[in-house]
C-alpha positions in Angstrom: 10.7 -13.0 23.5 9.2 -9.6 22.6 8.8 -9.0 18.9 10.9 -6.1 17.9 12.0 -5.2 21.4 15.7 -4.8 22.5 16.8 -6.8 25.4 18.2 -4.6 28.3 21.4 -5.8 29.9 21.6 -5.8 33.7 24.5 -4.9 36.0 26.7 -7.3 38.0 25.1 -6.2 41.2 21.7 -7.1 39.9 22.9 -10.4 38.6 24.3 -11.3 42.1 20.9 -10.3 43.7 19.1 -12.5 41.2 21.4 -15.5 42.0 20.6 -15.1 45.7 16.8 -15.0 45.0 17.2 -18.1 42.8 18.8 -20.0 45.7 16.0 -19.0 48.1 13.4 -19.8 45.5 14.8 -23.3 44.8 14.6 -24.1 48.5 10.9 -23.1 48.5 10.2 -25.0 45.3 11.7 -28.2 46.7 9.7 -27.9 49.9 6.4 -27.3 48.0 7.0 -30.3 45.7 7.5 -32.5 48.8 4.2 -31.1 50.2 2.4 -31.8 47.0 3.6 -35.4 47.0 2.3 -35.7 50.6 -1.1 -34.2 49.4 -0.9 -31.2 51.8 -3.7 -28.8 50.8 -3.8 -26.2 53.6 -3.9 -22.4 54.0 -0.1 -22.4 54.6 0.7 -24.1 51.3 -1.8 -21.8 49.5 0.1 -18.8 50.7 3.5 -20.4 50.0 2.5 -21.2 46.3 1.4 -17.5 46.0 4.9 -16.4 47.1 6.7 -19.0 44.9 4.6 -18.1 41.8 5.1 -14.4 42.3 8.9 -15.1 42.3 8.8 -17.5 39.3 5.5 -17.6 37.3 6.8 -20.1 34.8 6.8 -23.1 37.2 3.9 -25.1 35.7 3.9 -27.8 38.4 3.2 -25.2 41.1 0.2 -23.8 39.1 -1.1 -27.4 39.0 -0.6 -27.7 42.7 -2.3 -24.4 43.3 -5.4 -25.5 41.4 -5.5 -28.7 43.5 -5.4 -26.5 46.7 -8.1 -24.2 45.3 -10.4 -27.2 44.5 -10.1 -28.3 48.2 -10.8 -24.8 49.4 -13.8 -24.4 47.1 -15.4 -27.6 48.5 -16.0 -26.0 51.9 -16.4 -22.3 50.9 -19.6 -20.3 50.2 -20.3 -18.4 47.0 -18.8 -15.1 48.2 -15.7 -16.8 49.5 -15.2 -18.6 46.2 -15.5 -15.3 44.3 -13.0 -13.7 46.7 -10.5 -16.5 46.1 -10.9 -16.3 42.3 -10.5 -12.5 42.3 -7.3 -13.0 44.3 -6.1 -15.4 41.6 -6.6 -12.8 38.9 -4.4 -10.3 40.9 -1.7 -13.0 41.1 -2.1 -13.7 37.4 -1.9 -10.0 36.5 1.4 -9.8 38.3 2.6 -13.0 36.7 1.8 -11.7 33.2 3.9 -8.6 33.8 6.9 -10.9 34.3 6.1 -13.8 32.0 3.5 -12.8 29.3 4.4 -15.8 27.1 4.3 -18.6 29.7 1.8 -21.3 28.7 1.1 -22.2 32.3 0.1 -18.7 33.2 -2.4 -18.4 30.4 -3.8 -21.8 31.1 -4.3 -21.0 34.7 -6.1 -17.8 33.7 -8.5 -19.7 31.5 -9.2 -22.1 34.4 -10.0 -19.2 36.7 -12.2 -17.4 34.2 -14.3 -20.5 33.5 -15.0 -20.7 37.3 -15.7 -17.0 37.8 -18.2 -17.1 35.0 -20.4 -19.5 37.1 -20.8 -16.8 39.8 -20.7 -13.3 38.1 -22.1 -11.4 35.1 -20.3 -12.7 32.0 -20.6 -9.4 30.0 -18.8 -7.3 32.6 -16.1 -9.9 33.3 -15.3 -10.5 29.6 -15.2 -6.7 29.0 -12.6 -6.3 31.7 -10.6 -9.2 30.3 -10.7 -7.9 26.8 -9.4 -4.6 28.2 -6.5 -6.5 29.6 -5.9 -8.1 26.2 -5.8 -4.6 24.6 -3.3 -3.5 27.2 -1.1 -6.6 26.4 -1.3 -5.9 22.7 0.2 -2.5 23.4 3.4 -4.3 24.6 3.4 -6.9 21.9 0.7 -7.0 19.2 1.8 -10.4 17.9 1.8 -12.3 21.2 -0.1 -15.5 20.1 -0.8 -16.5 23.7 -2.8 -13.3 24.0 -4.6 -13.8 20.7 -5.5 -17.4 21.7 -6.8 -16.0 25.0 -8.9 -13.4 23.2 -10.5 -16.2 21.1 -11.3 -18.1 24.3 -13.0 -15.0 25.8 -15.1 -14.4 22.6 -16.2 -18.1 22.8 -17.5 -17.4 26.3 -19.5 -14.4 25.2 -20.2 -14.6 21.5 -21.9 -11.2 21.4 -18.4 -9.7 21.5 -17.6 -11.2 18.1 -19.1 -8.1 16.5 -15.9 -6.2 17.4 -13.7 -8.6 15.4 -13.7 -6.7 12.1 -12.7 -3.4 13.7 -10.2 -5.1 16.0 -8.4 -6.9 13.2 -8.3 -3.8 11.0 -6.8 -1.7 13.9 -4.1 -4.3 14.6 -3.3 -4.8 10.9 -3.0 -1.0 10.3 -0.6 -0.9 13.3 1.6 -3.7 11.8 0.9 -5.4 8.5 3.1 -8.4 9.7 0.6 -9.8 12.1 -0.5 -13.3 11.2 -3.0 -13.5 14.1 -4.8 -10.3 13.0 -5.1 -11.5 9.4 -6.3 -14.9 10.6 -8.9 -13.2 12.8 -10.1 -11.3 9.8 -10.6 -14.5 7.9 -12.9 -15.9 10.6 -15.3 -13.0 10.7 -18.9 -14.5 10.3 -20.0 -11.7 7.9 -16.8 -10.6 6.2 -16.6 -7.2 4.5 -17.4 -7.2 0.7 -14.5 -8.5 -1.3 -14.3 -5.3 -3.3 -13.7 -3.3 -0.1 -11.0 -5.7 1.0 -9.1 -5.8 -2.3 -8.0 -2.1 -2.3 -6.9 -2.3 1.3 -5.1 -5.6 0.8 -3.2 -4.3 -2.3 -2.0 -1.3 -0.2 -0.6 -3.8 2.3 1.0 -5.8 -0.5 2.8 -2.8 -2.1 3.9 -1.7 1.4 5.3 -5.0 2.6 5.6 -7.3 -0.5 7.8 -9.8 1.3 5.5 -10.4 4.2 3.9 -13.8 4.1 1.0 -13.1 6.4 -0.5 -10.7 3.9 -0.3 -13.2 1.1 -1.9 -15.9 3.2 -4.9 -13.6 3.6 -4.8 -12.9 -0.1 -5.1 -16.7 -0.7 -8.0 -17.0 1.6 -9.7 -14.0 0.0 -9.3 -15.1 -3.6 -8.6 -18.8 -3.8 -10.3 -20.5 -0.9 -14.1 -20.7 -0.8 -15.2 -17.9 1.5 -18.9 -18.7 1.5 -18.7 -22.6 1.8 -22.1 -22.7 0.1 -21.7 -26.2 -1.3 -24.6 -28.5 -1.8 -23.4 -31.5 0.1 -24.5 -34.9 -1.4 -23.4 -38.5 -1.5 -21.5 -39.7 -4.6 -20.5 -43.3 -3.7 -20.9 -45.9 -1.0 -19.1 -49.1 -0.5 -18.9 -51.9 2.0 -15.9 -53.3 4.0 -15.8 -55.8 6.8 -19.4 -55.1 8.0 -19.0 -51.4 7.6 -20.7 -49.1 5.1 -18.7 -46.1 3.9 -20.5 -43.0 2.6 -18.4 -40.6 0.4 -19.4 -37.0 -0.1 -18.7 -34.6 -3.0 -16.9 -32.2 -0.7 -15.5 -32.1 2.9 -18.3 -31.8 5.5 -17.4 -29.6 8.4 -18.5 -30.2 12.0 -20.4 -33.5 11.7 -22.4 -33.9 14.9 -24.7 -36.8 14.3 -25.9 -39.2 11.7 -29.4 -40.8 11.5 -31.1 -43.3 9.3 -34.9 -44.1 9.3 -35.2 -41.7 12.2 -32.7 -43.6 14.3 -29.4 -42.1 15.5 -26.5 -44.3 14.5 -22.8 -44.4 15.5 -20.3 -43.1 13.0 -16.7 -42.3 12.5 -15.2 -39.7 10.2 -12.6 -41.4 8.0 -9.3 -39.8 7.7 -5.8 -41.1 7.7 -3.7 -39.0 10.1 -2.5 -40.2 13.5 -5.7 -39.6 15.6 -4.6 -41.7 18.6 -3.7 -38.6 20.7 -6.8 -36.6 19.8 -9.1 -35.9 22.8 -12.1 -35.9 20.5 -13.0 -37.8 17.4 -12.5 -36.0 14.1 -15.6 -34.2 12.9 -14.4 -32.9 9.5 -14.1 -35.2 6.4 -15.2 -36.4 3.1 -16.2 -39.9 4.2 -17.9 -41.4 7.2 -18.0 -45.0 8.3 -21.1 -46.6 9.9 -22.1 -50.1 10.9 -23.8 -51.8 7.9 -27.3 -52.0 9.3 -29.0 -52.5 5.9 -31.3 -50.1 4.2 -31.2 -46.8 6.0 -31.5 -44.3 3.2 -32.1 -41.3 3.2 -29.3 -40.4 5.6 -29.6 -37.3 7.8 -26.4 -35.5 8.8 -26.5 -32.8 11.5 -23.5 -30.5 11.2 -22.4 -27.1 12.5 -23.5 -25.6 9.2 -27.0 -27.1 9.1 -28.8 -30.4 8.5 -28.5 -32.4 5.3 -30.9 -35.1 4.1 -29.0 -37.2 1.6 -30.3 -39.9 -0.8 -28.1 -43.0 -1.1 -26.0 -43.5 -4.2 -25.8 -46.9 -5.9 -23.5 -49.1 -3.9 -22.1 -50.9 -7.0 -21.9 -48.4 -9.8 -21.7 -51.0 -12.7 -23.0 -48.5 -15.2 -22.0 -44.9 -15.6 -23.7 -42.6 -13.0 -23.5 -39.0 -14.2 -24.4 -37.7 -10.7 -21.4 -39.2 -9.1 -19.0 -36.8 -10.9 -21.1 -33.9 -11.9 -19.6 -31.3 -9.5 -16.3 -32.8 -8.3 -13.5 -30.3 -8.9 -16.0 -27.8 -10.1 -16.2 -24.5 -8.3 -18.5 -21.6 -8.8 -16.4 -18.5 -9.3 -16.8 -14.8 -10.1 -14.9 -14.8 -13.3 -14.8 -11.0 -13.6 -13.4 -10.7 -10.0 -10.8 -13.4 -10.7 -9.7 -11.8 -13.9 -9.4 -8.4 -12.2 -7.3 -9.8 -9.5 -5.0 -11.5 -12.0 -4.6 -8.1 -13.6 -3.7 -6.6 -10.2 -1.0 -9.3 -9.6 0.4 -8.8 -13.1 0.6 -5.0 -12.5 2.4 -5.7 -9.2 4.8 -8.1 -10.9 5.9 -5.4 -13.2 7.1 -3.5 -10.2 8.4 -6.5 -8.3 9.1 -9.1 -11.0 11.0 -11.4 -8.5 8.3 -11.6 -5.8 7.9 -15.3 -5.1 4.7 -14.7 -3.2 3.1 -12.9 -6.1 4.1 -15.6 -8.5 2.6 -18.3 -6.2 -0.6 -16.2 -6.0 -0.7 -15.9 -9.7 -0.4 -19.7 -10.1 -3.2 -20.3 -7.6 -5.5 -17.8 -9.3 -4.9 -19.3 -12.7 -5.3 -22.8 -11.4 -8.7 -21.9 -9.9 -9.8 -20.3 -13.1 -8.6 -23.3 -15.2 -10.4 -25.8 -13.0 -13.6 -23.9 -12.9 -13.8 -22.9 -16.6 -12.1 -25.9 -18.2 -9.3 -23.9 -19.6 -7.1 -25.6 -22.2 -3.6 -27.1 -21.9 -1.8 -23.8 -22.6 -2.9 -22.4 -19.2 -1.4 -25.5 -17.6 1.8 -24.9 -19.5 2.0 -21.3 -18.2 1.6 -22.6 -14.7 4.6 -24.9 -15.4 6.6 -22.0 -16.6 5.8 -20.0 -13.5 6.8 -23.0 -11.3 10.2 -23.1 -13.1 10.6 -19.4 -12.4 10.0 -20.0 -8.7 12.6 -22.8 -8.6 15.1 -20.3 -9.9 14.2 -17.5 -7.6 13.9 -19.7 -4.5 16.2 -22.7 -4.9 15.9 -23.7 -1.2 12.3 -24.8 -1.9 12.7 -26.5 -5.2 11.2 -29.8 -4.0 8.2 -27.9 -2.6 7.5 -26.2 -5.9 8.1 -29.4 -7.8 5.7 -31.4 -5.6 3.0 -28.7 -6.0 3.4 -28.9 -9.8 3.1 -32.7 -9.7 -0.1 -32.4 -7.7 -1.4 -29.8 -10.1 -0.7 -32.0 -13.1 -2.3 -35.0 -11.5 -5.4 -33.1 -10.6 -5.6 -31.7 -14.1 -5.5 -35.2 -15.5 -8.2 -36.3 -13.1 -10.4 -33.4 -14.1 -9.9 -34.1 -17.8 -10.9 -37.7 -17.0 -14.1 -36.5 -15.4 -14.9 -34.4 -18.5 -14.3 -37.4 -20.7 -16.5 -39.9 -18.8 -19.3 -37.3 -18.7 -19.1 -37.0 -22.5 -18.9 -40.7 -23.4 -21.3 -41.7 -20.5 -19.1 -44.5 -19.3 -16.2 -45.0 -17.0 -12.9 -45.1 -18.9 -9.3 -45.7 -17.9 -7.7 -43.0 -15.7 -4.1 -42.8 -16.8 -1.8 -41.2 -14.2 1.4 -43.1 -15.4 4.7 -41.2 -15.4 3.3 -38.2 -13.4 5.8 -38.6 -10.5 3.0 -39.8 -8.2 4.1 -41.2 -4.9 0.8 -41.4 -3.0 -2.7 -40.1 -3.2 -3.7 -37.4 -0.7 -7.0 -38.5 1.0 -9.0 -35.7 -0.6 -7.8 -36.8 -4.0 -8.4 -40.5 -3.3 -12.0 -39.8 -2.2 -12.6 -37.7 -5.3 -11.6 -40.8 -7.3 -14.0 -43.1 -5.6 -15.7 -45.2 -8.3 -12.8 -45.5 -10.8 -12.7 -48.9 -12.5 -9.5 -48.9 -14.4 -6.5 -47.0 -13.0 -3.0 -46.8 -14.5 -0.3 -45.5 -12.1 2.7 -47.2 -13.8 6.2 -45.6 -13.9 5.9 -43.5 -10.8 7.5 -43.4 -7.4 4.8 -45.2 -5.4 6.4 -47.0 -2.5 3.3 -48.4 -0.8 -0.3 -48.9 -1.7 -1.5 -47.9 1.7 -5.0 -47.9 3.2 -5.3 -44.1 2.5 -4.8 -44.7 -1.2 -6.8 -47.8 -1.8 -9.7 -47.7 0.7 -11.9 -45.4 -1.4 -10.3 -46.0 -4.8 -10.2 -49.8 -4.5 -13.9 -50.1 -3.7 -14.9 -50.4 -7.4 -11.4 -50.9 -9.0 -11.3 -53.8 -11.5 -8.1 -53.1 -13.3 -5.0 -51.7 -11.6 -1.7 -51.1 -13.5 1.1 -50.3 -11.1 4.2 -51.6 -12.9 7.6 -50.0 -12.6 7.2 -48.4 -9.2 9.0 -48.9 -5.9 6.2 -50.7 -4.0 7.5 -52.7 -1.1 4.5 -54.5 0.3 3.0 -57.9 0.9 0.6 -59.0 -1.9 -2.2 -60.0 0.4 -2.2 -56.5 2.1 -2.9 -55.1 -1.4 -5.5 -57.6 -2.4 -7.4 -57.1 0.8 -8.3 -53.6 -0.3 -9.4 -54.6 -3.8 -12.5 -56.7 -3.4 -13.5 -56.4 -7.1 -10.1 -56.6 -8.8 -9.9 -58.6 -12.1 -6.5 -57.6 -13.4 -3.6 -56.5 -11.2 -0.2 -55.6 -12.8 2.7 -55.2 -10.3 5.8 -56.1 -12.4 9.1 -54.5 -11.5 8.5 -53.7 -7.9 9.5 -55.3 -4.5 6.3 -57.3 -3.9 6.5 -60.2 -1.4 4.1 -63.2 -1.0 4.0 -66.5 0.7 0.9 -68.0 -0.9 -1.2 -67.7 -4.0 -3.9 -70.0 -2.7 -6.5 -67.5 -1.4 -6.7 -65.1 -4.2 -10.0 -63.1 -4.7 -12.5 -65.0 -6.8 -12.8 -62.0 -9.1 -9.0 -62.0 -9.9 -8.3 -63.3 -13.5 -4.8 -61.9 -14.2 -1.8 -61.1 -11.9 1.5 -59.9 -13.2 4.4 -60.3 -10.7 7.3 -60.3 -13.2 10.6 -58.9 -12.0 9.7 -59.1 -8.4 12.0 -61.1 -6.0 11.2 -64.8 -6.2 8.8 -64.8 -9.1 11.0 -67.1 -11.2 11.1 -69.7 -8.5 7.3 -69.8 -7.9 5.9 -72.8 -9.8 2.4 -71.3 -9.6 3.5 -68.5 -12.0 4.2 -68.9 -15.6 6.9 -66.4 -16.6 6.0 -64.4 -13.5 2.3 -64.2 -14.5 -0.8 -65.8 -13.0 -3.9 -66.4 -15.1 -7.1 -68.0 -13.7 -8.0 -71.1 -15.6 -11.3 -70.8 -17.4 -13.9 -73.5 -16.4 
């Protein structure tokens, strides 16, 4: 597909000619596939794959076969011969891109070739020629994401070319504001232009194309997300589980490369809760790491892409209030004057375009950032709720999306108010999230709550107290109220994640259990009323278990 280009119809004669070529091509393809199965890697098959791929560049299997043939030819060729073969591949690829400039297999093969040419020729000259090709491709389609990805690959091979990114992104954006890739490139510039210079230019784009999402995504990055990432990383909590020690940070750490204790490098895993089975590499970004509990070890040394951090260990069992644990969670340093000025810009734009959903979303995000950073009162939260209702009216197809965002905003507001309270009273009090529409905790929220002792999540829509929810929260949790939810889970799978639990209320759910014999020694009270089978269990009195005092 070419963005914004009209497809040209062909004549019946041309269609008949194409059908004949297809029949001929299919015969050649079938023959080459048989030869690949027979592991035939000779000069004849090398030339045959050239012809076949010239005819149909989108046959990924033949590109794979051609790489196998080239590997065999490289093994017996000298340096000059290898360079000659690689240069010939580039000519084949240039022809292929003219026919199929959005074929994954063509771009993959080009990367493979460039990586091998770079071992034999001057990188600077080669990358310049490839970047010139990229510019030529952009003339045909400036939003070809294959081409953008290939450009990023080239810059990675020769980082000195990154200095052109600012001018490149500006040129492409001025050509077409609706260019997600160009806006994204601008957000990755190592030394971005001053925000004051960007604002005027960005507002011009917004007034020109107010309904273009790509512009508003860059607006969010510019004003809402942390451009500098200058966060003082520190440990807030640690806890033990099954011979592992978990270390929790005050903010996500990016690009964790190694962890050391007492001068010794130790194995670690970044803890997150997505499906990582298919990842080729272990995750390196997260708010928590897991290491073997080797005893002692503090201070910990983390080597990351952004630098090296030496971190003192927090108390493992925070039985008294620890002010350091929560002193900067959910607190952002902001430029209030700049934030207020941008809110005024958005308000002025909304007077012209009062039904712009992207502008209303931007206003909510800006007000949310200001409220969290400055501790604004409840009336600001109420205004965010009013704006959310306006969005639901303007964009009814996304009502659930806006409602979920509001629920998350409300929950984070309650957590932040809880932080403020425990700092004031110098002790950990109950965190009440009952009746908030909670269904689960996102991992970043769960890790921010590490250290809570008393949590009330009653009257919500929680269906499962999963590992992602209870691993960090449950480490110090002593009282959990989860009545009137929709939890369908085995009791032991919940208790396994609550090593210090004293009181657990799970009435009016769908909890199952086979035995109450191996309850945690800390557990004193367990409420299982209105769960299936609670009336028939003789170990429960009116659905409640109480440990007998000795």
